[in-house]
N, C-alpha and C positions, 0 to 999 in steps of 0.2 A: 786604459791610457798607456801610452808608450813610456818605457822607463828611460828617462833622459839623464839619469844620474843626479837629478836635483829634486828638491821637495816641491810637489805640485801645490799651487795656490788654490786652484779652483776645485771644488768638490761637490757643489750642490747640483743635483740632477735637474736637467732641463728637458724641454720637449724637442723633438726633431724638426729640422727644417731642411729644405733643399735649395741649394744655391748653384749658380752656373758652374759647370765644369769646363776648364780650359781644354780646347781641342788639341789633340796630338797631331803628329805629322800625317797620319792616315786621314783621308778625306771623310771616312765613315765616322770618325770619332769627333763629334761636335758636342756642344753643351747638352746636358741631359735633360733640359727643360726648355721649352720655347719661352720667349719673354712673356707670353700670356700666362704660362704656369708660374714663372718667376714672380709675376706681379700678384697672382692670386694665392701663392703659397702662404703669404702672410695672413690671408683671410681664412685659410683652411687649417693652419696649425699655428700654435702660439709659442710664446717664450715664457720663461719663468716670471711670475709676477713680482717677485722681490728677490734681491740678492741674499746669498747665505749670510747669516749673522745679523746683528742688529746695528743701528747707527752708532752704538757705543762700543762695538767690537773693535779690537785693535787692528792696525794695518796687517796685510798678509805677510807671512814670513818671507825672508829673502829666498830668492831662487838663484840658480847658477847664472853667471853672467853670460853675455853674448859671446858667440864664437865667430871670429872674424875670418873671412876667407877672401882671397884675391878675386877680383872681378873678372869673369870671362868676358872673350870678345863679346721816396715818394709821396705818391698821392694816396688819399684814402681809397680803399678798394670799393668797387661797385658790387652790390649784392643783387641777386635775382631769385626768382621763385624756383622751386624744385621742378625739374622736368617730369612730364608724364611718362608712365612705363612704356617701353617699346612694344610694338605690336607683335603678336605671336606669328611665327611663320605659317604659311598656308600649307596644309597637308595635301599631298598629291602622290600619284604613283610615280612621278618623275623624280629622279634623284636630285636633291637640292644641294646647292653649294654650302660649304661650312658657314655657320652663322657665328660671327664673332661679336655679335651685339651683347653687351653685358645685361644681366637680368636682375641684379640685386639692389642697385643703388636707390631705386625708388622706394624700397621698403627699409633701407638702412638710413635712418634719420638720427645722426649723432646728436647727443645732448651733452653740452660742455659742462665743466665743473668750475665754479668760481674759485680760483686759487688765491686771489688778491695779491698776486705776484707780478711784478713788472721787471723785466730784465734791466739791470743797471747799465749806465753808459760805460763805454770802455775806458779803462784807466791805464792799460799797458797792452802789450802784444799777446796777452794770455786770453784764453777763451772766457767769455762772460756768461755763456749759456750754451747748453746742448739740448736738442730735441731729438727724440727717437720714437720708434714704434715698437712696443713690446706687448705680446699677446693681443695685438690688434688695437691697443689703446695708445693714445698720443700723450707723451710725457715730456716735461721740461725739467732738466737737471741744472741746478745752480752750483757751479764749482766753488764759489766763495763759502758756501755753508755746507756743502756736500749733502744736499737734500734734493729730493725729487718731488715734482708736482704733477699728478695726473690731470690733464686738462680736457681730454675726451676719452671717456671709458668705452671699451668695446661692448658690443651686444652679443646675444647668444648666437646669432647668425651673421653678425656684421663685424668687420674689422677695418681699420683705417691705417693707411701706410703713407710713406714718403712725406713726412712732415718737413716743411721748409719755412724758415723765418721770412716773413714779409717785412716786419720791422721789430722793434723791441717790445711790442705789445701784442702782435698778432702773428699767427701761424697759418699757413696753407697746408692742406693735406689732401690725399687722394681717397675718394669714396667711390670705388668702382669706376664709372666713367665720368663722374663729376668731380670738380675741385671745390673744396669748401674752406672757409677760414674760421678760426676761433680766436676770440679775444681772450688772451691768457688770464687776465685779471678777472673779468666778469663771467667767462664761460659761454658767452653768446656765440652761436654757430650759425652761419648762413652760407648759401651757395655763392660762389664767386663767378661773376660774369666774365666769360672768356670768349674767344673766337671759336671754341669747339662746337661742332655740329651736334645735334641731339643723338646721332648714331655713331659719333666718333668715340673710340675707346682709348682714353688716356692711359699711357703706360708709365710715363715719367714726366716731370716738369722741373723747371728751374725759375727762380725769381731773380730779376735784375733789380736790386734794391736802390741802385744809383739812379736809374732812369725810370723806375716804375713800370716795368714790363714783366710779362710772364711768357715763357716759352714752354710749349707742351709737345711731347712726342706721343703721337696717337695713331691708331689704325682706323681706317674707315671701313664700311661694310664690304667693300670690294677687296680688302686685304692690303691696301696701299698704306705704307708707313709714311707719315707726314710730320714735319716740324711746323708748328703753328705758333706765331708770335703775335701777342696782342697787348694793348695798354691795360694796366691794372686799374687806372682811374676811369676809363670809359668802356673797356671791353672791345674797342675797335680793333679790327685785324690790321696788323702792320705788314706781315707777309706770311705766306704759306708755301712750303716747298715739299715736294715728294722726295724722300730719301731712301726708300726701300720698299720691298714687297713681302708680305707675309706668305710663308709656304707651310704646307702641312707635313714638312719633313720632321724627322726625329732629331730635334736639337735646334740650336740657334745661337747667335753671337750676343754677348752682353750689350744691351742698348742703354743709352743714357744721354743727358743733355746738361750743359753746364755753361754759365756765363763767365767771362773773364771778370776779374775783380772790379775793373773800371766800367764794365757793361758795354764795351765797344765791340766785343767779339763773342760769338756763340759757337761752342764746340759740341758737335753731335756725333755720337757713336750709334750707327744704325745698320740695318740689314739683318737678315736671319741666317740663312745657310752660309753666306759669305758676307762678313761685315765690312763696313766702310766708315771712314772718319771724314767729317766735313767741318769746315770753318766758315761761318757767315759773318758779315758785318751787320750793323744796325738796320740796314735796309733790305737785307736778304741776299746781298751780292756775295758770291763765293770769293773769299780772299786767300784760300789755299786749295790747291788741287785735291780732289777726292783721293784719299789714300786707303788701300786695302788694310784692314785691321780693325781693332776694337779696343774697348776699355780705355778710352782717352780721357785724360784729366789735366787741367791747367796746373802749372807749377807756380805756386804762390800768386803774387800780383803781376807776374810777367805775361808776355804774349808767347810763351813757349809752353808746350804740353808734352806729356809722356803717353805713349800708347804701345799696345802689343801689335807690332807690324807683322803682316803676313805676306808682304811683297815677295820675299824669297823663301822663307820657311817660318813655321810657327814658333813663337817664343822669343822673337827678336825685339826686346823692349827698346824703343827708340825715342829720342828727344827731338822735337821739331821746333825751330824758331820760325814763327809765322812771318815775321817782318822780312827775314832774309831768305826763307825757304830752306835753310840748311837742316839736314837730318843727320843725327849722330847716334850711332849704336851705343846704348848705355850698357847693356849686358845681354847675352844670349842664354836663355834658360835651357837646361838639360831636360827636355820634355819627357824623358824616360823615368825621371826621378822627382821632378818638381812640376807644379802647376800653379803659376803665379797669377793672381787676379786682384782687381780692385786697388790700384795704387792710390795713395793719399799723400798730398804734398804738405810739407811743413809751411807755416805762414810766410817765411822768407824765400821759399822755393829752393833752398840749398840742399834739401834732402827729401826723400819720399819713402814711405813705408808701404808694405805690400803683404798680402796673405799667400802663403803656400798651401793650397788646398789639398795637395797630395799628402802632405805630412802634418797638417794642422799646426802651423807655426807662423810667426810673423818675422819678416826680415826688413831691414831698412838700408837704403843706399845713400851714400854721401857723394855729391858731385865733386867735391874738392879732393877727397882721397880716392875716389872711384873704387870704393870697396863696398861689397854687399855683405851685411852682417846679419846672421840669423840669431834670433833670441830663443834660448832654450825654454822648454816648457810647452804646454798645450794652450795655444792662444790663436786668435784670428781677428780679422776685421779692424785694423788700427785706425784711430783718428788722432789728430794732433791737438794738444792742449796749449802748447806754445812751441817755440823752436827747439826745445830740449825734451819735452815730455810727450810720451805716447800713451794713449789709453787703448785697451783692446779687451775683447771678450774672452773669458776662459772657455775652453771646449773640452769635450771628452769623446772618446771613440764610441761609435754606435753602429748598429746594423742598418745603416742608411745606404741608399742607392749611390748618392754622391752629393757632397763630399762625405767621407766616412767618419764624420764627427758632428756633434751637435753642441750648441751653447749650454753652459752650465747655469747661466743666470748670474754669474759673478763678473765684475769688471774691475780691473786694476790699472794703475798708471805707473809707468816706468820712466825715470830720469835717465837719459842716455849718457849724461855726464857723470853722475854720481852712482848710477846703478841701484838707486833706492826705489822701493816700491811704496805705493799708497793705495789703499782700498777705496774705491769709489762706489757710492751707494746709488747706483743705477744698474739696470739689468742687461742692457744691450749697447753695442756700438755699431751694430748693423743698421744701415739705412739712416744714419744719424746726420744731422746738420749742425755744424759748430758755428756759433756767432762770436766774433771777436770785437 
């Protein structure tokens, strides 16, 4: 690990993962894995099963404080039967197109665990529960008691990713090309009826808890990337839009889908070699012109989002107000020394935190002061617990292709106001969903 002049909190060894690498100015330098590899990486490699220490261990020792630098320019879900396995391709002497049909979901039959736990109702603006995927298992973390509940264990060949809260008792998660739900309390797991075709390969999805809808970003057998929106209660298709094409190139842009807090707008980061950002309304109508870039995320409960714009050059993190169409440059990253990815907004939208994959550290930006602040130490993948506290994973350097670090299996929370640390007894903040 790098010597930052401060005592390192994270020490437990974890397994390696590969996450998207931000593209440099050169067109040849794209992300080091296609979204297909990014989605299956969690199925092939795992995370540490438990954080270092025991639940009785004291909080981590203090680390050096941040270094501030001036900123550069519903309804009940419908359940269905498990689909039959896809047919094998016909062998012939003619070269066949690449087959993107998933092959494991029909043998991966997750069995839930009865945790007898139900997420409590919100009492403040603080997180009431966090769900994440670690070692392919789906876990729910309770911040009030600092305890974790495994609700879907992983199998020897099967891993489950992208857990998302449907409500305070049920979670949806991705099992290869099907989406399943688990009752957190009883452990019952079933297939969720969606508008996905049997040969569509789901890459990511988002739940609109306000209006009872699910949006899925998926590839069809022809390599078309589509956004598919359907009703959670009936499975009926609301709209389907083509937003990109899969290519066999080395690399791809980070893809993702996210509903605004009020469920009126859908933000999509799509495309492979060259990413684009889309905003749709509830009927599928485009409400903001397609913008070149990726890694787009809503800012709090607003209709503004932050994304990595590539309109002029790579690394121009830009804020967009959908209502007015106004675009504001937040900061321009030095792509020769930093590689920012995965911004996460505070609940009130006044700040966002982001991972610097080049250096294995977390930074946060304050819209009022317009300053980008880096946090000393080896950390990555921040999530917000409230408007003041950030949680993120400890990382250590490794002989990985990219990024050059792997999670240690330890998670800590930092108060930006008091600079105090708290140890959290969960193992990952990657691919987490926070419920407020």
